[in-house]
C-alpha positions in Angstrom: 22.7 -1.9 -5.3 22.2 0.5 -2.4 24.4 -0.9 0.4 23.8 2.0 2.8 20.1 2.5 3.6 20.9 6.0 4.9 22.7 7.1 1.7 21.1 9.5 -0.7 18.9 7.9 -3.3 20.4 7.4 -6.7 18.3 7.4 -9.9 15.8 4.6 -9.8 16.8 1.5 -11.8 13.4 1.4 -13.4 10.6 4.0 -14.0 7.3 4.2 -12.1 5.5 2.8 -15.2 7.9 -0.2 -15.3 7.5 -0.8 -11.6 3.7 -0.8 -11.9 3.9 -3.2 -14.8 6.0 -5.5 -12.7 3.5 -5.5 -9.9 0.6 -6.1 -12.3 2.6 -9.0 -14.0 3.4 -10.5 -10.6 -0.2 -10.4 -9.6 -1.2 -12.2 -12.8 1.4 -14.9 -12.0 0.0 -15.2 -8.5 -3.6 -15.5 -9.8 -2.7 -18.0 -12.4 -0.9 -20.2 -9.9 2.5 -19.8 -11.5 4.5 -17.6 -9.2 8.2 -17.2 -9.8 9.3 -16.4 -6.3 9.1 -18.1 -3.0 10.4 -17.5 0.5 13.6 -19.4 0.1 16.6 -18.6 2.4 18.9 -18.5 -0.6 16.9 -15.6 -2.0 17.1 -13.8 1.3 20.8 -14.3 1.4 21.2 -13.1 -2.2 19.5 -9.8 -1.4 21.2 -9.2 2.0 24.1 -7.1 0.7 21.9 -4.1 -0.3 18.5 -3.1 -1.7 17.1 -1.3 -4.7 13.3 -1.8 -4.3 11.1 -0.6 -7.2 8.0 0.1 -5.2 6.6 0.8 -1.7 3.2 -0.7 -1.1 1.0 0.7 1.7 -1.6 -1.9 2.7 -3.7 -3.3 5.5 -2.6 -5.7 8.2 -5.2 -8.3 7.1 -3.6 -11.8 7.3 -5.3 -12.7 4.0 -3.4 -10.1 2.1 0.4 -10.9 2.2 1.7 -8.2 -0.1 4.9 -9.9 -1.3 2.9 -13.0 -2.2 0.0 -11.4 -4.1 2.4 -9.4 -6.3 4.9 -12.4 -6.5 7.8 -10.3 -5.4 11.1 -11.6 -4.0 13.4 -10.3 -1.3 14.5 -6.7 -2.0 11.8 -6.0 -4.5 9.2 -4.0 -2.6 9.0 -2.0 0.6 5.9 -2.9 2.6 4.1 -0.6 5.1 1.0 -2.1 6.8 -1.5 -0.8 9.3 -5.2 -1.5 10.0 -7.2 -0.3 7.1 -4.0 1.2 5.7 -4.5 4.1 8.1 -1.6 6.5 7.9 0.2 8.1 10.9 3.5 9.8 11.1 5.4 6.5 11.2 3.7 5.3 8.0 4.3 8.6 6.2 7.9 8.7 7.3 8.4 5.2 6.1 7.0 6.1 2.7 9.1 9.2 2.5 12.2 7.2 3.5 11.6 4.7 0.7 11.3 7.4 -1.9 14.0 9.8 -0.6 16.6 7.3 0.6 16.0 4.2 -1.4 15.0 5.8 -4.7 11.6 4.0 -5.0 9.8 5.3 -8.1 6.3 4.0 -7.3 4.0 4.3 -4.3 0.9 2.0 -4.3 -1.9 2.3 -1.8 -3.7 -1.0 -1.6 -7.1 -1.5 -0.1 -9.0 -4.8 0.0 -12.6 -6.0 -0.1 -14.3 -6.9 3.2 -11.9 -4.9 5.2 -12.7 -5.4 8.9 -11.3 -2.0 10.0 -13.5 -0.2 7.4 -16.5 -2.3 8.5 -15.9 -1.2 12.1 -15.9 2.4 11.0 -19.1 2.0 9.1 -20.8 0.3 12.1 -19.5 3.1 14.4 -21.0 5.8 12.2 -24.3 3.9 11.9 -24.7 3.3 15.6 -22.9 6.4 16.8 -20.9 4.1 19.1 -17.2 4.6 18.7 -14.5 2.4 20.3 -12.1 4.0 22.8 -8.4 4.1 22.9 -6.1 3.1 20.1 -8.7 1.2 18.2 -10.9 4.3 18.4 -8.1 6.2 16.7 -8.1 3.7 13.8 -11.9 4.1 13.4 -11.7 7.9 13.6 -9.2 8.0 10.8 -11.5 5.9 8.6 -14.7 7.8 9.5 -14.2 10.6 6.9 -14.4 8.1 4.1 -17.5 6.5 5.5 -19.2 10.0 5.9 -18.2 10.8 2.3 -20.2 7.8 0.9 -22.9 7.6 3.6 -23.0 4.9 6.2 -26.6 3.9 5.4 -25.7 2.9 1.8 -25.9 -0.9 1.6 -22.5 -0.9 -0.2 -21.0 1.5 2.3 -18.1 -0.8 3.3 -17.0 -1.3 -0.3 -17.5 2.3 -1.3 -15.8 3.7 1.9 -12.8 1.4 1.4 -12.4 2.8 -2.1 -12.9 6.3 -0.9 -10.3 5.8 1.8 -7.8 4.5 -0.8 -8.3 7.6 -2.9 -7.9 9.8 0.2 -4.7 8.1 1.1 -3.3 8.5 -2.4 -3.9 12.2 -2.2 -2.3 12.3 1.3 0.9 10.6 -0.1 1.5 13.6 -2.4 2.3 15.8 0.6 4.8 13.4 2.3 8.2 14.9 3.0 10.5 13.8 0.2 7.7 12.8 -2.1 6.2 16.1 -3.3 9.0 17.2 -5.5 9.7 13.8 -7.2 6.0 13.5 -7.9 5.8 17.0 -9.4 8.9 16.2 -11.6 7.4 12.9 -12.8 10.1 10.8 -11.2 7.6 9.1 -8.8 4.1 8.0 -9.3 1.3 7.2 -6.8 -1.5 4.7 -7.6 -4.4 3.3 -5.7 -5.6 -0.3 -6.0 -8.0 -2.8 -4.5 -7.4 -6.5 -3.8 -10.2 -9.0 -4.2 -10.0 -11.7 -1.5 -11.9 -14.2 -3.6 -10.1 -14.0 -6.9 -6.7 -12.7 -5.9 -6.9 -10.0 -8.5 -5.6 -6.5 -7.9 -7.7 -3.8 -9.6 -6.0 -0.5 -10.3 -8.2 2.5 -9.5 -8.6 5.3 -12.0 
């Protein structure tokens, strides 16, 4: 167990492949209605002495996508970084880098989800050429390249743009400080995935 979060990372307890398998298995338990983990205070106390998470999941703030629940993970299992439309800024990138460099996480997952409101807002902004101002405008601006890549007039633009944004974010993660070298050496893997609000299933992207 890593008791000091600022201490250099040790070798991960499991590999990236094993970490991904655990997330996939947890999602299957969640979908089947047979989760193993809940939010019990005893579990929180048991994990309070230190942490050795096996993944960092970058996802959206959408209240319908609680990441620990949909992957059936308990306290100390995964690091979670969330923002609207999983848009990345320096704080998000630094958090991912910290999880890899300091906590020894072997897997980074970027998780989009269907019917994402932030992506839909970006699609509407491109279609109407009316962009929101201020901080919400920043969010939309960061999602706009994915919308332009698929075409805002496409009837399936929100779905396609969301998937394109996941792929763009996966590529961006490769350049995060503390991540580039472990990825190059095969110690860390980065995957993209999409969550289905209706079925609860997580679909890994190729």
